[in-house]
C-alpha positions as CSV (number, residue, x, y, z in Angstrom):
1,M,-17.6,27.8,10.8
2,L,-15.3,29.1,13.5
3,F,-15.1,27.5,16.9
4,N,-15.2,30.9,18.5
5,S,-18.4,32.0,16.6
6,I,-22.1,32.3,17.5
7,E,-22.8,29.9,14.6
8,F,-20.8,27.1,16.2
9,A,-22.3,27.9,19.6
10,V,-25.7,27.1,18.0
11,F,-24.4,24.3,15.8
12,L,-22.7,22.2,18.5
13,P,-25.7,21.7,20.9
14,I,-28.0,20.8,18.0
15,V,-25.6,18.2,16.6
16,F,-25.0,16.9,20.2
17,L,-28.7,16.4,20.9
18,I,-29.5,14.8,17.5
19,Y,-26.4,12.5,17.8
20,W,-27.2,11.2,21.2
21,F,-31.1,11.3,21.3
22,V,-32.1,10.6,17.7
23,A,-29.3,8.5,16.2
24,N,-28.1,6.9,19.4
25,K,-29.6,3.5,18.8
26,N,-27.9,2.8,15.5
27,L,-24.1,3.0,14.9
28,K,-24.5,3.5,11.1
29,A,-27.0,6.3,11.8
30,Q,-24.6,8.0,14.1
31,N,-21.8,7.7,11.6
32,F,-24.0,9.0,8.8
33,F,-25.1,11.9,10.9
34,V,-21.4,12.7,11.6
35,I,-20.9,13.0,7.8
36,I,-23.9,15.3,7.4
37,A,-22.9,17.5,10.3
38,S,-19.2,17.6,9.1
39,Y,-20.2,18.6,5.6
40,V,-22.5,21.4,7.0
41,F,-19.6,22.5,9.2
42,Y,-17.1,22.6,6.4
43,G,-19.5,23.8,3.7
44,W,-20.2,26.9,5.9
45,W,-17.0,28.4,4.4
46,D,-17.5,27.4,0.8
47,W,-19.7,24.4,-0.2
48,R,-17.9,24.0,-3.5
49,F,-14.8,22.6,-1.8
50,L,-16.8,19.7,-0.4
51,S,-16.3,18.1,-3.8
52,L,-12.5,17.8,-3.0
53,I,-13.2,16.0,0.3
54,I,-15.7,13.7,-1.3
55,L,-13.4,12.9,-4.2
56,S,-10.5,12.2,-1.9
57,T,-12.7,10.0,0.2
58,I,-13.8,7.9,-2.8
59,I,-10.2,7.6,-4.2
60,D,-8.7,6.4,-0.9
61,F,-11.6,4.1,0.0
62,S,-11.3,2.5,-3.5
63,V,-7.5,2.2,-3.2
64,G,-7.9,0.5,0.2
65,L,-10.3,-2.0,-1.3
66,G,-7.9,-2.6,-4.2
67,L,-5.0,-3.3,-1.9
68,N,-7.1,-5.9,-0.1
69,N,-5.8,-9.4,-1.0
70,Q,-3.7,-8.0,-3.8
71,P,-0.5,-10.1,-3.9
72,D,1.1,-8.5,-6.9
73,K,3.7,-6.0,-5.6
74,L,3.7,-3.9,-8.7
75,K,-0.1,-3.5,-8.7
76,R,0.1,-2.6,-4.9
77,K,2.6,0.1,-5.6
78,L,0.5,1.5,-8.5
79,L,-2.5,1.6,-6.2
80,L,-0.5,3.4,-3.5
81,W,0.9,5.9,-5.9
82,T,-2.6,6.6,-7.3
83,S,-3.6,7.7,-3.8
84,I,-0.4,9.7,-3.2
85,V,-0.4,11.4,-6.6
86,A,-4.1,12.3,-6.4
87,N,-4.0,13.7,-2.9
88,L,-0.7,15.5,-3.2
89,G,-1.9,16.7,-6.7
90,F,-4.9,18.4,-5.2
91,L,-2.8,19.9,-2.5
92,G,0.0,21.0,-4.9
93,F,-2.4,22.7,-7.3
94,F,-4.4,24.7,-4.8
95,K,-1.5,25.5,-2.5
96,Y,1.6,25.7,-4.6
97,Y,0.8,26.4,-8.3
98,N,1.5,30.1,-8.1
99,F,4.5,29.6,-5.9
100,F,6.3,27.4,-8.4
101,L,5.2,29.5,-11.4
102,E,6.5,32.7,-9.9
103,N,9.8,31.1,-8.9
104,F,10.2,29.5,-12.3
105,I,9.8,32.9,-14.0
106,Q,12.2,34.6,-11.5
107,A,14.8,31.8,-12.2
108,F,14.8,32.5,-15.9
109,T,14.9,36.3,-15.3
110,L,18.3,35.8,-13.4
111,F,19.8,34.4,-16.6
112,G,18.6,37.4,-18.6
113,R,15.6,35.8,-20.2
114,E,12.1,36.9,-19.6
115,I,9.2,34.6,-19.8
116,H,5.6,35.4,-19.1
117,G,3.1,33.2,-17.2
118,S,-0.3,33.7,-15.9
119,S,-0.9,33.1,-12.2
120,L,-4.3,31.9,-11.2
121,H,-6.6,33.4,-8.6
122,I,-6.8,30.1,-6.7
123,I,-8.6,30.0,-3.4
124,L,-7.0,27.7,-0.9
125,P,-9.5,25.2,0.5
126,V,-9.6,25.4,4.3
127,G,-8.0,22.4,6.0
128,I,-6.7,20.7,2.8
129,S,-3.3,20.1,4.2
130,F,-4.7,18.4,7.3
131,Y,-7.3,16.0,5.7
132,T,-4.9,15.2,2.9
133,F,-2.4,13.8,5.3
134,Q,-5.1,12.1,7.3
135,T,-6.4,10.1,4.3
136,L,-2.8,9.4,3.2
137,S,-2.2,7.7,6.5
138,Y,-4.9,5.2,5.7
139,T,-3.7,4.1,2.3
140,I,0.0,4.0,3.5
141,D,-0.9,1.9,6.5
142,V,-3.1,-0.4,4.4
143,Y,-0.3,-0.8,1.9
144,N,2.2,-1.6,4.7
145,E,-0.4,-4.1,6.1
146,K,-0.5,-2.2,9.4
147,L,-4.3,-1.7,9.0
148,K,-7.0,-3.8,7.3
149,P,-8.9,-1.9,4.7
150,T,-12.6,-1.1,5.5
151,K,-15.5,-2.0,3.3
152,D,-17.8,0.4,5.2
153,L,-17.9,3.6,3.1
154,I,-20.0,5.5,5.6
155,S,-17.5,4.9,8.5
156,F,-14.6,5.8,6.3
157,A,-16.2,9.0,5.0
158,A,-16.9,9.9,8.7
159,F,-13.3,9.3,9.5
160,V,-12.1,11.6,6.7
161,C,-14.5,14.5,7.4
162,F,-14.9,14.3,11.2
163,F,-15.7,18.0,11.9
164,P,-13.9,18.6,15.3
165,Q,-10.5,18.1,13.7
166,L,-11.2,18.5,10.0
167,V,-9.9,22.0,9.5
168,A,-6.8,22.3,11.7
169,G,-6.1,18.9,13.2
170,P,-4.9,17.0,15.1
171,I,-3.9,15.0,12.0
172,E,-5.3,11.7,13.1
173,R,-3.9,8.3,12.1
174,A,-6.3,5.9,10.5
175,K,-5.3,3.2,12.9
176,N,-6.3,5.3,15.8
177,L,-9.4,7.1,14.7
178,L,-11.0,4.9,12.1
179,P,-11.6,1.9,14.4
180,Q,-13.5,4.2,16.7
181,F,-16.2,4.5,14.0
182,F,-16.8,0.8,14.2
183,Q,-17.3,0.7,18.0
184,N,-20.7,1.2,19.7
185,R,-20.6,4.5,21.5
186,T,-22.5,5.2,24.7
187,F,-22.6,8.6,26.4
188,D,-20.0,8.9,29.1
189,Y,-20.8,11.8,31.5
190,R,-17.4,12.1,33.0
191,S,-15.7,12.1,29.6
192,A,-18.1,14.7,28.2
193,V,-17.6,17.0,31.2
194,D,-13.9,16.7,30.8
195,G,-14.3,17.6,27.2
196,L,-16.3,20.7,28.1
197,R,-13.4,21.7,30.4
198,Q,-10.9,21.3,27.6
199,I,-13.2,23.3,25.2
200,L,-13.4,26.1,27.8
201,W,-9.6,26.3,28.2
202,G,-9.1,26.1,24.4
203,L,-11.5,29.1,23.9
204,F,-9.7,31.0,26.7
205,K,-6.3,30.4,25.0
206,K,-7.7,31.5,21.6
207,V,-9.9,34.5,22.6
208,V,-8.0,35.9,25.6
209,I,-4.4,35.0,24.9
210,A,-4.0,34.7,21.1
211,D,-6.4,37.4,20.0
212,S,-5.0,39.9,22.6
213,C,-1.5,39.2,21.4
214,A,-2.6,39.5,17.7
215,E,-3.4,43.2,18.1
216,Y,0.2,44.1,19.0
217,V,1.8,41.5,16.7
218,N,0.0,43.0,13.7
219,L,1.0,46.5,14.8
220,I,4.7,45.7,15.4
221,F,5.3,43.4,12.4
222,G,3.3,45.7,10.1
223,D,5.6,48.7,10.8
224,A,8.9,47.0,12.0
225,S,11.2,49.6,10.6
226,N,9.8,52.3,12.9
227,Y,10.3,50.4,16.2
228,S,13.3,49.8,18.3
229,G,15.0,46.4,18.7
230,S,13.4,46.0,22.2
231,T,9.9,46.5,20.8
232,L,10.6,44.1,18.0
233,V,11.6,41.5,20.6
234,L,8.3,42.1,22.3
235,G,6.5,41.6,19.0
236,A,8.2,38.3,18.5
237,V,7.3,37.2,22.0
238,F,3.7,38.2,21.5
239,F,3.6,36.2,18.3
240,A,5.0,33.2,20.0
241,F,2.1,33.2,22.4
242,Q,-0.4,34.2,19.7
243,I,0.4,31.2,17.6
244,Y,0.6,28.9,20.6
245,G,-2.7,30.1,22.1
246,D,-4.3,30.1,18.7
247,F,-3.2,26.6,17.5
248,S,-3.1,24.7,20.8
249,G,-6.5,26.4,21.6
250,Y,-8.0,25.0,18.4
251,S,-6.6,21.6,19.3
252,D,-8.0,21.7,22.8
253,I,-11.5,22.6,21.4
254,A,-11.2,19.9,18.8
255,I,-10.2,17.2,21.3
256,G,-12.8,18.3,23.8
257,T,-15.6,18.4,21.2
258,A,-14.7,14.9,20.0
259,R,-15.0,13.6,23.5
260,L,-18.6,15.0,23.6
261,F,-19.3,12.4,20.9
262,G,-17.4,9.5,22.4
263,F,-14.2,9.9,20.4
264,N,-10.6,10.2,21.6
265,L,-8.2,12.2,19.5
266,M,-4.5,12.3,20.0
267,R,-2.8,15.0,22.0
268,N,-1.3,17.8,19.8
269,F,0.5,20.0,22.3
270,A,2.3,19.2,25.6
271,F,3.5,22.6,27.0
272,P,6.2,23.1,24.3
273,Y,7.6,26.4,25.8
274,F,8.9,24.4,28.8
275,S,11.2,22.5,26.4
276,R,14.9,22.3,27.3
277,D,16.1,21.8,23.7
278,I,14.7,22.0,20.2
279,A,14.3,18.2,19.9
280,E,12.1,18.3,23.0
281,F,10.2,21.3,21.6
282,W,9.3,19.3,18.5
283,R,8.1,16.4,20.6
284,R,5.7,18.7,22.3
285,W,4.7,21.1,19.5
286,H,2.1,20.0,16.8
287,I,2.7,16.4,17.8
288,S,0.4,15.0,15.2
289,L,2.4,16.6,12.3
290,S,5.8,15.9,13.8
291,S,5.0,12.2,14.3
292,W,3.4,12.0,10.9
293,F,6.6,13.1,9.2
294,R,8.6,10.9,11.5
295,D,6.6,7.7,10.6
296,Y,5.8,8.4,6.9
297,L,8.9,10.3,5.7
298,Y,11.8,10.1,8.2
299,I,11.7,6.4,8.8
300,P,11.1,5.4,5.2
301,L,14.1,7.6,4.2
302,G,16.2,5.4,6.5
303,G,15.7,7.3,9.8
304,S,18.8,7.0,12.0
305,R,19.8,3.6,10.7
306,G,22.5,4.8,8.3
307,G,24.7,6.8,10.7
308,S,24.9,10.4,11.7
309,W,25.2,12.0,8.3
310,L,22.4,10.1,6.8
311,S,20.2,10.9,9.8
312,L,21.2,14.6,9.4
313,R,20.2,14.5,5.7
314,N,16.8,13.0,6.7
315,I,16.3,15.6,9.5
316,F,16.9,18.4,7.0
317,I,14.4,16.9,4.5
318,I,11.6,16.5,7.0
319,F,12.1,20.0,8.5
320,V,12.2,21.7,5.1
321,V,9.2,19.7,3.9
322,S,7.4,20.6,7.1
323,G,8.2,24.2,6.4
324,F,6.9,23.9,2.9
325,W,3.8,22.1,4.2
326,H,2.9,25.2,6.1
327,G,2.8,27.5,3.1
328,A,4.0,28.4,-0.4
329,N,6.6,31.0,0.8
330,W,10.3,31.0,1.2
331,T,9.9,32.2,4.7
332,F,8.4,28.9,5.8
333,I,11.1,26.9,4.0
334,V,13.8,29.0,5.9
335,W,11.8,28.5,9.1
336,G,12.0,24.7,8.6
337,A,15.7,24.8,7.6
338,L,16.5,26.9,10.6
339,N,14.9,24.4,13.0
340,A,17.0,21.6,11.2
341,I,20.1,23.7,11.9
342,Y,19.1,24.0,15.6
343,F,18.6,20.2,15.7
344,T,22.0,19.4,14.1
345,P,24.3,19.6,17.1
346,L,21.9,17.6,19.2
347,L,21.8,14.9,16.6
348,L,25.6,14.8,16.0
349,L,26.3,14.7,19.8
350,K,23.5,12.1,20.2
351,R,21.7,14.4,22.7
352,N,18.4,14.6,20.8
353,R,16.7,12.1,23.2
354,K,18.2,13.6,26.4
355,N,15.1,15.4,27.6
356,I,12.3,13.0,27.5
357,D,10.6,13.4,30.9
358,I,8.6,16.5,31.9
359,V,10.9,19.2,33.2
360,A,11.2,19.2,37.0
361,K,8.8,16.3,37.2
362,G,7.3,16.0,40.7
363,K,8.9,19.3,41.8
364,F,7.5,22.9,41.9
365,F,10.8,24.7,41.1
366,P,13.1,23.9,38.2
367,T,16.9,23.8,38.6
368,F,18.9,26.8,37.3
369,K,20.2,24.6,34.5
370,D,16.6,23.8,33.5
371,V,15.7,27.5,33.5
372,L,18.7,28.4,31.4
373,S,17.9,25.6,28.9
374,I,14.2,26.6,28.7
375,F,15.1,30.3,28.2
376,S,17.8,29.5,25.5
377,T,15.4,27.2,23.6
378,F,12.6,29.8,23.7
379,C,15.0,32.5,22.4
380,I,16.1,30.5,19.3
381,T,12.5,29.5,18.7
382,L,11.6,33.2,18.7
383,I,14.1,33.8,15.9
384,A,12.5,31.1,13.8
385,W,9.1,32.5,14.5
386,V,10.1,35.8,12.9
387,F,10.5,33.9,9.6
388,F,7.2,32.1,10.2
389,R,5.3,35.4,10.8
390,A,7.1,37.6,8.2
391,E,5.3,38.2,4.9
392,R,8.5,37.8,2.8
393,M,12.2,37.1,3.3
394,E,13.1,40.8,3.1
395,H,10.6,41.5,5.9
396,A,12.1,38.8,8.1
397,I,15.7,40.0,7.6
398,Q,14.8,43.6,8.2
399,Y,13.0,42.5,11.4
400,L,15.9,40.5,12.7
401,A,18.4,43.3,11.8
402,G,16.2,45.7,13.8
403,I,16.4,43.3,16.8
404,F,20.2,42.9,16.7
405,S,20.9,46.6,16.7
406,P,21.9,49.1,19.4
407,S,18.2,49.9,19.9
408,L,17.8,46.5,21.4
409,F,18.7,48.1,24.7
410,N,16.2,51.0,24.4
411,I,13.0,51.2,26.4
412,P,10.3,49.7,24.2
413,E,7.9,52.2,22.6
414,L,5.0,49.8,23.3
415,W,4.7,48.4,26.8
416,P,1.2,46.8,27.3
417,K,1.5,46.0,31.0
418,S,-1.9,44.3,31.2
419,L,-1.1,41.9,28.3
420,M,2.4,41.1,29.8
421,L,0.8,40.4,33.2
422,L,-1.8,38.1,31.5
423,I,1.0,36.2,29.7
424,L,2.9,35.8,33.0
425,I,-0.2,34.4,34.7
426,F,-0.8,32.1,31.8
427,I,2.7,30.8,32.0
428,G,2.4,30.3,35.7
429,I,-0.8,28.3,35.4
430,E,0.7,26.1,32.6
431,W,3.7,25.5,34.8
432,I,1.6,24.3,37.7
433,Q,-0.4,22.0,35.5
434,R,2.4,20.9,33.2
435,E,2.0,17.2,34.2
436,K,-1.7,17.1,33.2
437,Q,-3.2,16.4,29.9
438,H,-4.8,19.9,29.9
439,I,-5.0,22.8,32.3
440,L,-8.5,22.2,33.7
441,E,-7.8,18.7,35.0
442,I,-8.6,20.0,38.5
443,N,-11.0,17.2,39.7
444,K,-9.2,16.9,43.1
445,L,-9.8,20.5,44.0
446,P,-12.9,21.5,46.2
447,L,-16.1,22.0,44.3
448,A,-16.3,25.7,45.1
449,V,-12.7,26.3,43.8
450,R,-13.4,24.4,40.6
451,W,-16.6,26.3,39.8
452,G,-14.9,29.5,40.8
453,A,-12.2,28.8,38.2
454,Y,-14.8,27.8,35.5
455,M,-16.8,31.0,36.1
456,M,-13.7,33.3,36.1
457,I,-12.3,31.7,32.9
458,S,-15.8,31.9,31.2
459,W,-16.2,35.6,32.2
460,C,-12.8,36.5,30.9
461,T,-13.4,34.7,27.6
462,I,-16.8,36.4,27.1
463,F,-15.3,39.8,28.0
464,F,-12.4,39.5,25.7
465,A,-14.6,38.1,22.9
466,V,-16.7,41.3,23.1
467,T,-13.7,43.7,23.4
468,N,-11.2,42.0,21.1
469,V,-11.3,42.0,17.3
470,N,-12.3,38.4,16.3
471,Q,-9.4,36.7,14.6
472,D,-9.4,33.7,12.3
473,F,-7.4,30.7,13.5
474,I,-3.8,31.1,12.1
475,Y,-3.6,27.5,10.9
476,F,-6.7,27.8,8.7
477,Q,-4.4,29.3,6.0
478,F,-2.4,26.0,6.0
């Protein structure tokens, strides 16, 4: 069920009313209803994959119970690895089986030997990468004694399948979200209204920005060899705003929807295209995944405790693994490695923590140095996005070769002025509100101005929803 669909527009009010007016008096009833609503939401795509979520829930709940008061270190490790192998086994089979098989066959072909293997027509379950990491956070935290295991299966199941962030995050930590299922929840009007504002802005980013960019991105990337370098640059820029509007829009809708039901999810995007270096970009882009890899992979590998070269090794590992997490394609692995290369000089010069505060905080205009840093960071990010968007390595190389050619200085064949103006306005609004949690935190403005903004954004969203081709959320494929 898509957030930007008629089905969800009907589903959400029904769930909201039952949750607050029927199940409101009983916490267990609320949590159980969350499970039912979440299974309906997820099963709308393919009900058969509900079995994976249920199996993962049972395994990790049982492992958590097994770790409780278990003093034997070997048995604790066996329980932990049961969870890790089971969860990553599901993920590996559905997402990476064909990738490894095809590369295994190609490797033998290089040595003059031909082997034959049968690839399977495997359907990737929507959101499996997200809920797999979410449940793993529970067993790892319980193993490390950072979280007490729960004996409440209903609350745990609700945590695993909570529908607002089930399919594309944020990837919640058990120690943040799970305790909220044990707390009595009362309807908070202000929080709910703010959630609606964030939902509205998320829909705007998805329907108006992302889907408008998608039309030109598909056109340019689909026929890259017949466009000039300048047009290819525009295609990369449009993709940068497509994926940002698409993914951060989903996160906004998820966070806002959760607030309607009395839950607080972690922030997932913090205006990443205003970053002054790549380290700052990754502190602001897909925060839930970046912090997950930091806490559960980078730090266990040694983090920065072993000196610069060990830290560099660990950085390459987490970026390459992050790229592979996104998809079974060498383009994603190269995308991850490229970001690690960008990160290298910052790490070696110990400048990776230089830009912590919001750019030009408390000021309207940035310094010239800030502008230059933001622009250069955006440019190298665009190069990486080409690999992310390309269907295969040859496609990405051809695309970049087209950009860095004499035709880079030609007038673009495509010049969608209305879309470019829309992106500039979008950037301006984000700049003005960059110190807020989300764009529509405008409580201090006069009532007439606020409602004027809501009506204008709503009208634009409806208009573009009717005129644009409805696009799936990009991160559903991961």
